[in-house]
Structure formats: structure tokens, C-alpha cells
C-alpha positions as CSV (number, residue, x, y, z in Angstrom):
1,M,-16.9,37.3,29.0
2,N,-18.2,38.6,25.7
3,I,-20.8,36.1,24.6
4,F,-20.1,36.7,20.9
5,E,-16.6,35.3,21.4
6,S,-18.1,32.1,22.7
7,N,-19.3,29.0,20.7
8,L,-22.5,29.1,22.7
9,Q,-24.8,31.4,20.6
10,P,-28.5,32.1,20.5
11,M,-30.7,30.7,17.7
12,R,-30.9,34.2,16.3
13,Y,-27.2,34.1,15.5
14,F,-27.5,30.8,13.5
15,A,-30.7,31.8,11.8
16,M,-29.0,34.9,10.5
17,K,-26.1,32.8,9.2
18,A,-28.6,30.4,7.6
19,K,-30.4,33.4,5.8
20,E,-27.0,34.5,4.4
21,K,-26.6,31.0,2.9
22,L,-30.1,31.0,1.5
23,V,-29.3,34.2,-0.4
24,Q,-26.2,32.6,-1.9
25,W,-28.1,29.4,-2.8
26,E,-30.9,31.3,-4.5
27,K,-28.3,33.0,-6.7
28,G,-27.2,29.5,-7.8
29,I,-24.0,29.5,-5.7
30,P,-23.6,26.0,-4.3
31,E,-22.3,25.2,-0.9
32,G,-18.6,24.2,-0.9
33,L,-15.8,23.6,-3.3
34,S,-16.3,21.4,-6.4
35,T,-14.5,18.1,-6.6
36,G,-14.0,18.8,-10.3
37,F,-16.2,15.8,-11.2
38,K,-19.8,16.5,-12.2
39,S,-20.8,13.0,-11.3
40,L,-19.5,13.3,-7.7
41,D,-20.4,16.9,-6.9
42,P,-24.1,16.1,-6.1
43,Y,-22.8,13.9,-3.3
44,L,-19.3,15.1,-2.4
45,M,-19.1,18.9,-2.6
46,L,-16.4,19.9,-0.2
47,E,-18.2,22.0,2.3
48,P,-16.6,23.9,5.3
49,D,-16.6,22.1,8.6
50,T,-17.1,18.7,7.0
51,Y,-15.1,15.5,7.3
52,T,-15.2,13.2,4.3
53,I,-13.8,9.7,4.1
54,I,-12.7,8.0,0.8
55,A,-12.1,4.3,1.5
56,A,-11.1,1.3,-0.6
57,R,-9.0,-1.8,-0.8
58,P,-5.4,-1.4,-2.1
59,S,-5.0,-0.7,-5.8
60,M,-8.5,0.8,-6.2
61,G,-7.3,4.3,-6.7
62,K,-8.2,6.2,-3.5
63,T,-5.0,8.2,-3.5
64,A,-5.3,9.0,-7.2
65,L,-8.9,10.2,-6.6
66,G,-8.0,12.2,-3.5
67,M,-5.1,13.9,-5.2
68,Q,-7.2,14.6,-8.4
69,I,-9.8,16.3,-6.2
70,I,-7.1,18.4,-4.4
71,R,-5.6,19.3,-7.8
72,N,-9.0,20.3,-9.1
73,V,-9.7,22.5,-6.0
74,A,-6.2,24.1,-6.3
75,Q,-6.8,24.9,-10.0
76,G,-10.2,26.4,-9.1
77,L,-8.5,28.6,-6.5
78,R,-5.8,29.7,-8.9
79,D,-8.2,30.4,-11.7
80,S,-10.5,32.5,-9.5
81,N,-7.5,34.5,-8.1
82,D,-8.2,33.2,-4.7
83,N,-5.1,33.3,-2.5
84,G,-6.1,30.1,-0.6
85,V,-4.2,26.9,-0.6
86,C,-4.8,23.1,-0.3
87,A,-2.8,21.1,2.3
88,V,-1.9,17.4,1.9
89,F,-0.4,15.2,4.6
90,S,0.9,12.1,3.1
91,A,2.1,9.3,5.4
92,E,2.2,6.8,2.6
93,M,3.9,8.4,-0.4
94,S,6.6,11.1,-0.7
95,G,5.9,14.5,-2.1
96,R,8.1,13.7,-5.1
97,Q,6.1,10.6,-5.8
98,L,2.8,12.5,-5.6
99,A,4.2,15.3,-7.9
100,V,5.3,12.7,-10.6
101,R,2.0,10.9,-10.4
102,M,0.0,14.1,-10.7
103,A,2.0,15.4,-13.6
104,S,1.9,12.0,-15.4
105,E,-1.9,11.6,-14.9
106,M,-2.5,15.1,-16.2
107,C,-0.6,14.6,-19.5
108,G,-1.5,10.9,-20.0
109,V,1.9,9.3,-19.5
110,N,2.5,6.0,-17.7
111,S,4.6,7.0,-14.7
112,H,5.5,3.4,-14.0
113,M,7.4,3.2,-17.3
114,L,9.2,6.4,-16.4
115,R,10.4,5.0,-13.1
116,L,11.7,1.9,-14.9
117,G,13.6,4.2,-17.3
118,K,11.7,2.8,-20.2
119,G,9.6,5.8,-21.2
120,K,9.9,7.4,-24.6
121,P,12.1,10.6,-24.7
122,E,9.1,12.7,-25.5
123,D,7.3,11.3,-22.4
124,F,10.0,12.5,-20.1
125,R,9.9,16.0,-21.7
126,T,6.1,16.0,-21.5
127,V,6.0,15.2,-17.8
128,E,8.9,17.7,-17.2
129,N,6.8,20.4,-18.8
130,Q,3.8,19.4,-16.8
131,L,5.8,19.5,-13.6
132,S,6.7,23.1,-14.4
133,E,3.0,23.9,-14.7
134,I,1.8,22.2,-11.5
135,E,4.6,23.7,-9.4
136,E,2.5,26.9,-9.6
137,L,-0.5,25.2,-8.0
138,P,-1.4,26.3,-4.5
139,I,-0.8,22.9,-2.9
140,W,1.4,22.4,0.2
141,I,2.5,18.8,1.0
142,D,3.8,17.4,4.3
143,D,5.2,13.9,3.6
144,G,6.6,13.3,7.1
145,S,6.2,9.8,8.5
146,A,3.1,9.1,10.6
147,P,2.1,12.7,11.5
148,S,-0.2,13.1,14.4
149,T,-3.4,15.1,14.1
150,K,-2.0,17.5,16.7
151,I,1.0,18.2,14.5
152,M,-1.3,18.6,11.5
153,L,-3.4,21.2,13.2
154,Q,-0.3,23.1,14.4
155,R,1.2,23.2,10.9
156,L,-2.1,24.1,9.3
157,D,-2.5,26.9,11.8
158,E,1.0,28.2,11.0
159,L,0.3,28.0,7.3
160,N,-3.1,29.7,7.8
161,H,-1.3,32.8,9.2
162,E,0.5,33.2,5.9
163,M,-2.3,32.1,3.4
164,P,-5.8,30.8,4.1
165,V,-6.0,27.0,4.0
166,K,-9.2,26.0,2.0
167,C,-9.0,22.2,2.0
168,M,-7.0,19.4,3.6
169,L,-6.3,15.8,2.7
170,F,-4.7,13.1,4.8
171,D,-3.4,9.9,3.1
172,F,-4.0,7.7,5.0
173,V,-5.8,7.6,8.3
174,E,-4.4,4.2,9.6
175,L,-0.9,5.6,9.3
176,G,-1.5,8.5,11.6
177,G,0.8,9.0,14.6
178,D,-1.8,9.6,17.3
179,E,-1.5,7.6,20.5
180,G,-4.1,5.2,21.8
181,G,-4.5,2.3,24.1
182,T,-5.5,-0.1,21.3
183,E,-5.5,0.1,17.6
184,E,-9.2,0.8,17.6
185,L,-8.8,3.6,20.1
186,R,-5.9,5.1,18.1
187,I,-7.8,5.1,14.8
188,S,-11.0,6.3,16.4
189,S,-9.0,9.2,17.9
190,I,-7.6,10.1,14.5
191,H,-11.1,10.2,13.0
192,K,-12.4,12.5,15.8
193,S,-9.4,14.8,15.5
194,L,-9.8,15.1,11.7
195,K,-13.4,16.2,12.2
196,A,-12.2,18.6,14.9
197,I,-9.7,20.1,12.5
198,A,-12.5,20.6,10.0
199,K,-14.6,22.5,12.5
200,T,-11.7,24.4,14.1
201,L,-10.4,25.8,10.8
202,H,-13.8,25.8,9.0
203,I,-12.5,23.8,6.1
204,P,-13.4,20.5,4.3
205,V,-11.1,17.7,5.5
206,I,-10.7,14.4,3.4
207,G,-9.3,11.3,5.0
208,L,-8.3,8.3,2.9
209,C,-8.8,4.9,4.6
210,Q,-8.4,1.2,4.0
211,V,-11.2,-1.3,4.2
212,S,-11.1,-4.8,5.6
213,R,-10.5,-7.9,3.5
214,D,-14.0,-9.0,4.4
215,V,-15.3,-7.1,1.3
216,E,-13.4,-9.6,-0.9
217,K,-15.8,-12.3,0.3
218,T,-18.8,-10.5,-1.1
219,T,-20.0,-11.0,-4.7
220,S,-20.2,-7.3,-5.5
221,K,-16.8,-6.4,-4.0
222,I,-18.3,-2.9,-3.2
223,P,-17.2,-1.8,0.3
224,Q,-20.0,-0.9,2.7
225,M,-20.0,1.0,6.0
226,Q,-19.2,-2.2,8.0
227,H,-16.1,-2.8,5.9
228,L,-14.4,0.3,7.2
229,R,-11.7,-0.7,9.8
230,Y,-13.1,0.0,13.2
231,S,-16.1,1.6,11.5
232,G,-18.0,2.6,14.6
233,M,-16.3,5.9,15.2
234,A,-15.8,6.7,11.5
235,E,-19.5,6.2,11.0
236,Q,-20.3,8.6,13.8
237,V,-18.0,11.5,13.0
238,M,-17.8,11.6,9.2
239,D,-20.2,13.8,7.3
240,K,-19.7,12.1,4.0
241,G,-18.3,8.7,3.1
242,L,-17.3,7.2,-0.3
243,T,-15.9,3.8,-1.2
244,L,-14.4,2.7,-4.4
245,M,-14.4,-0.5,-6.4
246,R,-12.8,-1.2,-9.8
247,P,-14.3,-4.3,-11.4
248,E,-11.3,-4.5,-13.8
249,Y,-9.0,-5.4,-10.9
250,Y,-11.0,-8.5,-10.2
251,T,-11.9,-9.6,-13.7
252,E,-8.2,-9.5,-14.6
253,R,-7.7,-12.1,-11.8
254,G,-10.5,-14.3,-13.1
255,E,-13.0,-13.3,-10.4
256,V,-16.6,-12.7,-11.1
257,V,-18.1,-9.4,-9.8
258,S,-21.9,-9.3,-9.5
259,D,-24.1,-6.4,-10.3
260,V,-21.8,-4.9,-12.9
261,P,-23.6,-3.9,-16.1
262,I,-22.3,-5.4,-19.3
263,G,-19.8,-3.0,-20.8
264,N,-18.7,-1.6,-17.4
265,E,-16.2,-4.3,-16.5
266,M,-13.2,-2.5,-18.0
267,G,-12.0,1.1,-17.6
268,T,-14.5,2.0,-14.8
269,A,-14.8,2.5,-11.1
270,F,-17.9,2.4,-8.9
271,A,-18.1,5.2,-6.4
272,N,-20.4,4.2,-3.6
273,V,-21.7,6.9,-1.3
274,I,-22.2,5.2,2.0
275,K,-23.0,8.3,4.1
276,F,-24.2,11.8,3.3
277,R,-25.3,13.6,6.5
278,E,-27.4,16.2,4.7
279,G,-28.4,14.4,1.5
280,P,-29.1,11.1,-0.2
281,V,-26.7,8.2,-0.5
282,G,-26.2,6.4,-3.8
283,G,-23.5,5.5,-6.3
284,V,-22.1,6.5,-9.7
285,W,-19.9,4.9,-12.2
286,M,-16.7,6.8,-13.1
287,A,-14.2,6.3,-15.8
288,Y,-10.8,5.0,-14.7
289,R,-7.7,4.6,-16.9
290,K,-5.4,2.4,-14.9
291,E,-2.2,3.1,-16.9
292,Y,-2.4,6.7,-15.8
293,A,-4.2,6.3,-12.5
294,Q,-6.7,8.7,-13.9
295,F,-10.4,9.2,-12.9
296,G,-13.0,11.0,-15.0
297,D,-16.7,11.4,-15.5
298,L,-18.2,8.5,-17.4
299,Q,-19.8,9.0,-20.8
300,K,-23.6,9.2,-20.8
301,E,-24.0,6.0,-22.8
302,K,-22.6,3.9,-20.0
303,M,-25.0,2.2,-17.7
304,Y,-25.4,2.8,-14.0
305,L,-25.8,0.2,-11.2
């Protein structure tokens, strides 16, 4: 057996790899792909071999954020003439729905009004033109129902033979089709397998997750590690973890959210970094325009938690 075809390598091999990275870092080349958000990149740069979880209660925008990150990565690949692609497995929304949402968000049109047939004529033309632009983005979408991680790896491997896969997103983990004796074992298996995909293909993998209703009983409404469903395995295998909370969702329903600075109640979202294997945890406020399901970096004058 050729030892250099094995995963078992001497320290010299890994030290050499580390030195190569040091040279890149010294030149100011950061590790990984940018999320496209300056506020998130210090925590959430998309590094090879890493599994990142974005988790939230329904209507907090986790799919919107995940797809904006994928779109930003895809635009970066295209602009740098990289022939790589991003892969999205969507067990919740169809590819058509994702395309409409992406185009509408990018051009600032309310997609809900379009679906109701109540949009302005110019809104339909604007989104149509935006769809013509995003169809050139290097994004591949599999919207099959409840895909298993085994099928994901197979399809990624097939795609990888045609063009290099640089990033993957799965929306969302609880709808994966993996088998397991109990719901906890099934979801734990999905988390482990998503991490395995990241390491096998040497790409960043993002998994979108739900959090339990228990977070609604807290005054801050900000999900923590224990609020992840069956959090034990997720906590072990993920390299980075982020939860989302939009105070506007609660204030519109007459609920009080603690620890939100005055002026941050509307049009914002709190991104809470609950795990960063190789760096600090923390949190940042982001802008969020709910009519377009659009995230953005918050203006400097806004306060931070």
C-alpha cells in the first residue's frame, strides 16, 4: 500500500500543509469563501471541510440567509472566472420558488404580491429581467423530496466530475430522508453525514435547522445551543453554528423581547454565533427587510447587543 494514498499521514505532511496556508494568510488571503456579509465573515467564513449550522424558529429567515450566502458565493465564483459551482438540496421549497425568491430579493420586489397576482406590471418585468441574470449563476438545485445524505453525496460526486463543487447547502436537516431507529438517531445520522460530506469533498457544507419551541419561553427569544432539536450530535459535529432571531416578529405580536437596544426592534435580525471551533463566539445585528426577505449588513450607527 502506498502510504501517501492513505488518510494516515505523518506530522511532516500536515506541517507542510499548514506552512502553505501560513504563506497565503500572510499575503492577506483569508481562509475560505466569503458569505458576502462583512458582519458575518469574521465568524462564518466558509472554509473547506467544515459543517456550519444555521438554525432558527419558522419565519426568522434562515432559508433567506442561506440562499443569499449561496448566491453571494456563486457571484464571487463567476466574477473571479472560477469554474466551480454551488449545490443546493431543498427538501422544503421547490427550485422555482427559490428562484423567484432570489430574484425578487435582489431587485427589491415583494414576491408575495407577485404570487397573489397583485404586483405592478413593472414589478413583473423587473423580476423577469432579474431571473434572466441569475440563470447564469453557477448554482445547481436538487428539490427532490426528503433526499438522503447518501443520495446527496452520490449526486455531488457526479456533478464534481463535470465541474468542481465549491459549496453545498441543505434546507433543511429535519426533512432529510436518512433512516434511523428513532427521530433522534435519524437526525443525528444526518448531521454526521453532512460533516462527512464536507470532509470527503473538502467543501463547506451548510445545514439549515429548526429550533425547539422552548426558545419562545425565554425573554430574549435568542436560540442557544440547547434549543437545537436533538442538539447533542449537532453540537459535537458542527464546526460553526449560528442562530437567528428577528425582534420585529415578536413585537408585531405584542410580545416583549429583552436585551434589544432601542432602535433595533424593527428591520433587524440578531445573528448569534453559538459555536466556532477555531475562533470566538459572539453575535451581530444585521439588517432585515421582511417584505423582500432580504438580509444586509447593518449601518454603523445601529447599536449592538
